C-alpha positions in Angstrom: -23.5 -140.1 -191.0 -25.2 -141.0 -194.3 -28.9 -140.7 -194.6 -30.6 -144.1 -194.2 -33.6 -143.8 -196.7 -36.5 -146.1 -196.9 -35.5 -147.0 -200.5 -32.0 -148.1 -199.2 -33.6 -150.2 -196.5 -36.0 -151.8 -199.1 -33.1 -152.6 -201.4 -31.2 -154.3 -198.6 -34.3 -156.3 -197.6 -34.6 -157.5 -201.2 -31.0 -158.5 -201.3 -30.9 -160.4 -198.1 -34.4 -161.3 -197.0 -33.6 -159.9 -193.5 -36.2 -158.0 -191.4 -36.7 -154.2 -191.8 -35.3 -153.3 -188.4 -32.2 -155.5 -188.8 -31.7 -153.9 -192.2 -32.0 -150.4 -190.7 -29.5 -151.3 -188.0 -27.1 -152.9 -190.5 -27.1 -149.7 -192.6 -26.6 -147.5 -189.5 -23.6 -149.7 -188.5 -22.1 -149.4 -191.9 -22.8 -145.7 -192.5 -25.2 -146.4 -195.3 -22.8 -148.7 -197.3 -25.1 -151.2 -198.9 -22.6 -154.0 -199.6 -21.1 -153.5 -196.1 -24.5 -153.9 -194.6 -25.0 -157.2 -196.5 -21.8 -158.5 -195.0 -22.8 -157.2 -191.5 -26.1 -159.1 -191.7 -24.3 -162.2 -192.8 -21.9 -162.0 -190.0 -24.7 -161.7 -187.6 -26.4 -164.7 -189.2 -29.3 -162.7 -190.3 -28.8 -163.1 -194.0 -27.7 -166.4 -195.7 -27.1 -165.3 -199.3 -23.5 -165.8 -200.4 -24.4 -164.2 -203.7 -27.6 -163.0 -205.3 -28.8 -163.0 -208.9 -29.6 -159.5 -210.3 -33.3 -158.8 -210.7 -34.2 -159.5 -214.3 -36.5 -156.8 -215.4 -35.5 -155.6 -218.9 -37.2 -157.1 -221.9 -35.6 -158.0 -225.3 -33.7 -160.9 -226.6 -30.3 -162.6 -226.3 -28.9 -164.1 -229.5 -26.1 -166.6 -230.1 -24.0 -167.6 -233.1 -21.5 -170.4 -233.0 -19.6 -172.1 -235.8 -16.5 -174.2 -235.6 -14.0 -172.8 -233.3 -15.7 -169.5 -232.4 -18.9 -168.0 -231.2 -20.6 -164.8 -230.2 -23.5 -163.8 -228.0 -25.4 -160.4 -227.8 -28.1 -158.9 -225.6 -30.5 -156.3 -227.1 -32.9 -154.8 -224.7 -36.3 -153.3 -225.4 -38.9 -151.7 -223.1 -41.6 -154.4 -223.5 -41.9 -158.0 -224.3 -44.3 -157.1 -227.0 -41.4 -155.8 -229.1 -39.3 -158.9 -228.4 -42.1 -160.9 -230.2 -41.9 -158.6 -233.2 -40.4 -160.4 -236.1 -38.6 -157.3 -237.4 -36.9 -157.0 -234.0 -36.0 -160.7 -233.9 -34.5 -160.6 -237.4 -32.5 -157.5 -236.3 -31.0 -159.2 -233.2 -30.1 -162.4 -235.2 -28.3 -160.2 -237.8 -26.5 -158.2 -235.0 -25.3 -161.7 -233.6 -23.9 -162.4 -237.0 -22.0 -159.0 -237.0 -20.7 -159.7 -233.4 -19.5 -163.1 -234.6 -17.4 -161.4 -237.3 -15.7 -159.1 -234.7 -15.1 -161.8 -232.0 -17.9 -160.5 -229.8 -16.4 -157.1 -229.1 -19.3 -154.8 -228.1 -18.0 -151.5 -229.4 -16.7 -153.1 -232.6 -20.1 -154.7 -233.1 -21.9 -151.2 -232.7 -19.5 -149.7 -235.3 -19.5 -152.4 -237.8 -21.8 -152.4 -240.9 -25.2 -154.1 -240.7 -25.4 -155.7 -244.1 -29.2 -155.4 -244.5 -29.1 -151.6 -243.6 -25.9 -150.6 -245.2 -24.9 -148.7 -242.2 -23.3 -149.2 -238.8 -25.2 -151.4 -236.3 -25.8 -148.4 -233.9 -27.2 -146.2 -236.6 -29.5 -149.1 -237.8 -30.6 -149.5 -234.3 -31.5 -145.8 -234.0 -33.6 -146.2 -237.2 -35.4 -149.3 -235.7 -36.2 -147.3 -232.5 -37.8 -144.7 -234.8 -39.8 -147.4 -236.7 -41.0 -149.4 -233.7 -41.5 -146.4 -231.4 -39.7 -147.9 -228.3 -36.4 -147.4 -226.8 -33.8 -150.2 -227.3 -30.2 -150.8 -226.2 -27.5 -153.1 -227.5 -26.2 -153.7 -224.0 -23.8 -156.5 -224.0 -21.8 -158.7 -226.3 -19.2 -161.5 -225.8 -17.2 -164.1 -227.7 -15.4 -167.4 -227.2 -12.9 -169.1 -229.4 -10.5 -172.0 -229.4 -7.5 -172.9 -231.5 -8.8 -176.5 -232.0 -12.0 -178.2 -230.9 -15.5 -176.5 -230.8 -17.4 -173.6 -229.5 -20.9 -174.9 -228.6 -24.0 -172.7 -228.0 -27.2 -173.1 -226.0 -30.2 -170.8 -225.8 -32.7 -171.2 -223.0 -36.4 -170.2 -223.5 -35.8 -170.0 -227.2 -38.4 -168.2 -229.3 -36.5 -169.1 -232.5 -33.2 -171.0 -233.2 -30.4 -168.9 -231.7 -32.8 -166.4 -229.9 -34.1 -166.5 -226.3 -33.8 -165.4 -222.7 -30.4 -166.9 -221.8 -27.5 -167.4 -224.2 -24.4 -169.5 -223.5 -21.2 -170.2 -225.3 -18.7 -172.9 -224.3 -15.3 -173.4 -225.8 -13.9 -176.9 -225.7 -10.2 -177.2 -226.6 -9.5 -180.8 -228.0 -8.2 -182.7 -231.0 -11.1 -185.3 -230.5 -14.1 -186.2 -232.5 -15.9 -182.9 -233.4 -19.4 -184.3 -233.4 -18.9 -185.8 -230.0 -17.3 -182.6 -228.7 -20.4 -180.6 -230.1 -22.6 -183.0 -228.0 -20.5 -182.6 -224.9 -20.3 -178.8 -225.4 -24.1 -178.5 -225.6 -24.4 -180.4 -222.3 -21.8 -178.2 -220.6 -23.5 -175.0 -222.0 -26.9 -176.2 -220.6 -25.2 -176.7 -217.3 -23.8 -173.1 -217.4 -27.2 -171.8 -218.2 -28.7 -173.6 -215.1 -25.8 -173.2 -212.6 -24.6 -169.7 -213.5 -21.0 -170.0 -212.6 -18.9 -166.9 -212.3 -15.4 -168.1 -212.8 -13.7 -170.8 -215.0 -11.1 -172.1 -212.4 -10.3 -171.5 -208.8 -7.2 -169.6 -209.9 -9.3 -167.1 -211.8 -11.6 -166.2 -208.8 -11.4 -162.6 -208.1 -9.1 -162.2 -205.0 -11.3 -159.5 -203.5 -14.3 -161.8 -203.7 -12.3 -164.5 -201.9 -11.0 -162.0 -199.3 -14.5 -160.8 -198.6 -15.9 -164.3 -198.3 -13.1 -165.3 -196.0 -13.8 -162.4 -193.8 -17.5 -163.1 -193.5 -16.9 -166.8 -192.9 -14.3 -166.1 -190.2 -16.7 -163.8 -188.3 -19.4 -166.5 -188.5 -16.9 -169.2 -187.3 -15.8 -167.0 -184.4 -19.3 -166.6 -183.2 -19.3 -170.3 -182.4 -16.6 -169.7 -179.8 -14.2 -172.3 -181.1 -10.4 -171.9 -180.9 -8.6 -170.0 -183.8 -7.0 -173.2 -185.2 -10.4 -174.8 -185.5 -11.8 -171.7 -187.0 -9.1 -171.7 -189.7 -10.1 -175.2 -190.7 -13.8 -174.3 -190.6 -13.1 -171.3 -192.9 -11.1 -173.4 -195.4 -13.8 -176.0 -195.6 -16.5 -173.4 -196.2 -14.3 -171.7 -198.9 -14.3 -175.0 -200.7 -18.1 -174.8 -200.7 -17.9 -171.3 -202.0 -15.7 -172.4 -204.9 -18.2 -175.2 -205.6 -20.8 -172.5 -206.0 -19.0 -170.1 -208.3 -16.3 -172.0 -210.2 -17.7 -173.9 -213.2 -15.1 -176.8 -213.0 -15.8 -177.3 -209.3 -19.6 -177.4 -209.7 -21.6 -180.5 -209.5 -22.7 -181.3 -213.1 -26.4 -180.6 -213.4 -27.1 -183.7 -215.5 -25.1 -186.0 -213.1 -24.7 -184.3 -209.6 -22.3 -187.2 -208.5 -19.6 -185.8 -210.8 -18.0 -182.3 -210.9 -17.8 -180.7 -214.3 -14.0 -181.2 -214.3 -14.6 -185.0 -213.8 -17.1 -185.0 -216.7 -14.4 -183.5 -218.9 -11.8 -186.0 -217.8 -14.2 -188.9 -218.4 -15.1 -187.5 -221.9 -11.5 -187.9 -223.1 -12.1 -191.6 -223.8 -15.3 -191.0 -225.6 -14.0 -188.2 -228.0 -10.5 -189.8 -228.4 -8.4 -187.0 -226.9 -8.1 -184.8 -223.8 -10.8 -182.1 -223.4 -10.2 -178.7 -221.8 -12.9 -176.1 -221.0 -11.1 -173.1 -222.5 -13.8 -170.6 -221.6 -17.5 -169.7 -221.5 -19.9 -166.8 -221.8 -23.4 -166.5 -220.2 -25.8 -163.7 -220.8 -29.1 -163.7 -219.1 -31.7 -161.2 -220.5 -31.9 -158.0 -218.3 -29.5 -159.3 -215.7 -28.7 -156.5 -213.3 -31.2 -154.1 -214.8 -34.2 -153.0 -212.9 -37.3 -151.7 -214.6 -38.9 -148.6 -213.1 -41.8 -149.8 -210.9 -45.0 -148.1 -212.0 -47.7 -147.2 -209.5 -50.7 -147.6 -211.8 -53.2 -146.0 -209.3 -50.9 -142.9 -208.9 -50.5 -142.7 -212.6 -54.2 -142.6 -213.1 -54.7 -140.0 -210.3 -52.0 -137.8 -211.9 -53.7 -138.1 -215.3 -57.0 -137.0 -213.8 -55.4 -134.2 -212.1 -53.8 -133.1 -215.4 
């Protein structure tokens, strides 16, 4: 039997919002398996979250660059927001985005590529910057989007400068239509992606393990109602459609016009731009997503310092 620690119970509570005793019981029932405990609580109706956003704790900046039919986005973390406001740091992140753009958003290729202003690889230049500023930093993520014809549009949320902010989004629209109108549409779709945080492009691209897991949880919830199996099957399929509407960008209600799904917005745009429009891909990076900063106990820190 795995040890059920207080920190594990605390993490489960933060994920699900369930009570402490329910969390302890869930962990005991699943032998300390955190994700299994989340599912156990959901099956019992004690946690409603189908998915959760990672706690955003890391500081730094996200940068995007998009031109024509390609774009890149990078995330560079720092320890404090003070560094993120440093112009030297901001200029560095913007230049790294330029480098990432030249290598199609590949993270390792970006680290290894030359940073023009430093005359050395990005990773080596970052090491130098760490020494200059005196704070640890990490080029954590990079991504790219490209299309053969059409546009790649970019959007930055909470921008501190053009192309620099807290959330960076790229959207690739494949089309032979009017470029200026495609740019405008792409910006709107990118803003939607920033707000709605879709996980997948189409229903067909949804991870099968995620669907299987969701189906199992929904089946258990439906069985608790005591209805016949054939009714349960219909209930599950209906709820799965709602699941797709939450995680698949084309199935989501468009943030700027909730009466239409994103796929309908694209269909309707064909007349405006003069040609069919396909959402070929997207990238969304939110600063510090999935990274937890160490929680500091200031009183304990002062006490330890006095003891020293």
